[in-house]
FIMI-55226 format. One record per residue (C-alpha): residue number from 0; residue in one letter; z, y, x. Coordinates in steps of 0.2 Angstrom, whole numbers. Example, Ala and Ser with C-alpha at 12.3 -4.5 7.8 and 13.67 -1.06 7.14 Angstrom:
# FIMI-55226
<r><num>0</num><residu>a</residu><zz>39</zz><yy>-22</yy><xx>62</xx></r>
<r><num>1</num><residu>s</residu><zz>36</zz><yy>-5</yy><xx>68</xx></r>
This chain:
# FIMI-55226
<r><num>0</num><residu>l</residu><zz>56</zz><yy>86</yy><xx>-63</xx></r>
<r><num>1</num><residu>e</residu><zz>69</zz><yy>100</yy><xx>-62</xx></r>
<r><num>2</num><residu>e</residu><zz>64</zz><yy>103</yy><xx>-44</xx></r>
<r><num>3</num><residu>v</residu><zz>45</zz><yy>104</yy><xx>-48</xx></r>
<r><num>4</num><residu>g</residu><zz>48</zz><yy>115</yy><xx>-62</xx></r>
<r><num>5</num><residu>q</residu><zz>58</zz><yy>127</yy><xx>-51</xx></r>
<r><num>6</num><residu>h</residu><zz>44</zz><yy>127</yy><xx>-38</xx></r>
<r><num>7</num><residu>f</residu><zz>31</zz><yy>132</yy><xx>-51</xx></r>
<r><num>8</num><residu>g</residu><zz>42</zz><yy>143</yy><xx>-62</xx></r>
<r><num>9</num><residu>v</residu><zz>42</zz><yy>132</yy><xx>-78</xx></r>
<r><num>10</num><residu>t</residu><zz>54</zz><yy>122</yy><xx>-87</xx></r>
<r><num>11</num><residu>r</residu><zz>58</zz><yy>103</yy><xx>-84</xx></r>
<r><num>12</num><residu>e</residu><zz>51</zz><yy>100</yy><xx>-102</xx></r>
<r><num>13</num><residu>r</residu><zz>34</zz><yy>109</yy><xx>-98</xx></r>
<r><num>14</num><residu>i</residu><zz>32</zz><yy>98</yy><xx>-82</xx></r>
<r><num>15</num><residu>r</residu><zz>35</zz><yy>82</yy><xx>-92</xx></r>
<r><num>16</num><residu>q</residu><zz>22</zz><yy>88</yy><xx>-105</xx></r>
<r><num>17</num><residu>i</residu><zz>9</zz><yy>91</yy><xx>-90</xx></r>
<r><num>18</num><residu>e</residu><zz>13</zz><yy>74</yy><xx>-83</xx></r>
<r><num>19</num><residu>a</residu><zz>11</zz><yy>65</yy><xx>-99</xx></r>
<r><num>20</num><residu>k</residu><zz>-6</zz><yy>74</yy><xx>-102</xx></r>
<r><num>21</num><residu>a</residu><zz>-12</zz><yy>70</yy><xx>-85</xx></r>
<r><num>22</num><residu>l</residu><zz>-7</zz><yy>51</yy><xx>-87</xx></r>
<r><num>23</num><residu>r</residu><zz>-16</zz><yy>51</yy><xx>-104</xx></r>
<r><num>24</num><residu>k</residu><zz>-32</zz><yy>58</yy><xx>-95</xx></r>
<r><num>25</num><residu>l</residu><zz>-31</zz><yy>45</yy><xx>-81</xx></r>
<r><num>26</num><residu>r</residu><zz>-29</zz><yy>31</yy><xx>-94</xx></r>
<r><num>27</num><residu>h</residu><zz>-46</zz><yy>36</yy><xx>-102</xx></r>
<r><num>28</num><residu>p</residu><zz>-60</zz><yy>25</yy><xx>-96</xx></r>
<r><num>29</num><residu>n</residu><zz>-72</zz><yy>39</yy><xx>-93</xx></r>
<r><num>30</num><residu>r</residu><zz>-60</zz><yy>48</yy><xx>-82</xx></r>
<r><num>31</num><residu>s</residu><zz>-52</zz><yy>33</yy><xx>-73</xx></r>
<r><num>32</num><residu>r</residu><zz>-68</zz><yy>25</yy><xx>-68</xx></r>
<r><num>33</num><residu>p</residu><zz>-74</zz><yy>37</yy><xx>-54</xx></r>
<r><num>34</num><residu>l</residu><zz>-56</zz><yy>38</yy><xx>-47</xx></r>
<r><num>35</num><residu>r</residu><zz>-55</zz><yy>19</yy><xx>-47</xx></r>
<r><num>36</num><residu>d</residu><zz>-72</zz><yy>18</yy><xx>-38</xx></r>
<r><num>37</num><residu>y</residu><zz>-66</zz><yy>30</yy><xx>-25</xx></r>
<r><num>38</num><residu>l</residu><zz>-50</zz><yy>21</yy><xx>-22</xx></r>
<r><num>39</num><residu>e</residu><zz>-59</zz><yy>4</yy><xx>-20</xx></r>
<r><num>40</num><residu>l</residu><zz>-69</zz><yy>12</yy><xx>-5</xx></r>
């Protein structure tokens, strides 16, 4: 996280928050279904 934060100029904590939000979105059925369908191709 430290390396990613340095690359984007944000703190390690902010990267952690962004990661957590992205994972929450991916766990939502309406968002994950199109991705799952794509990956099954």
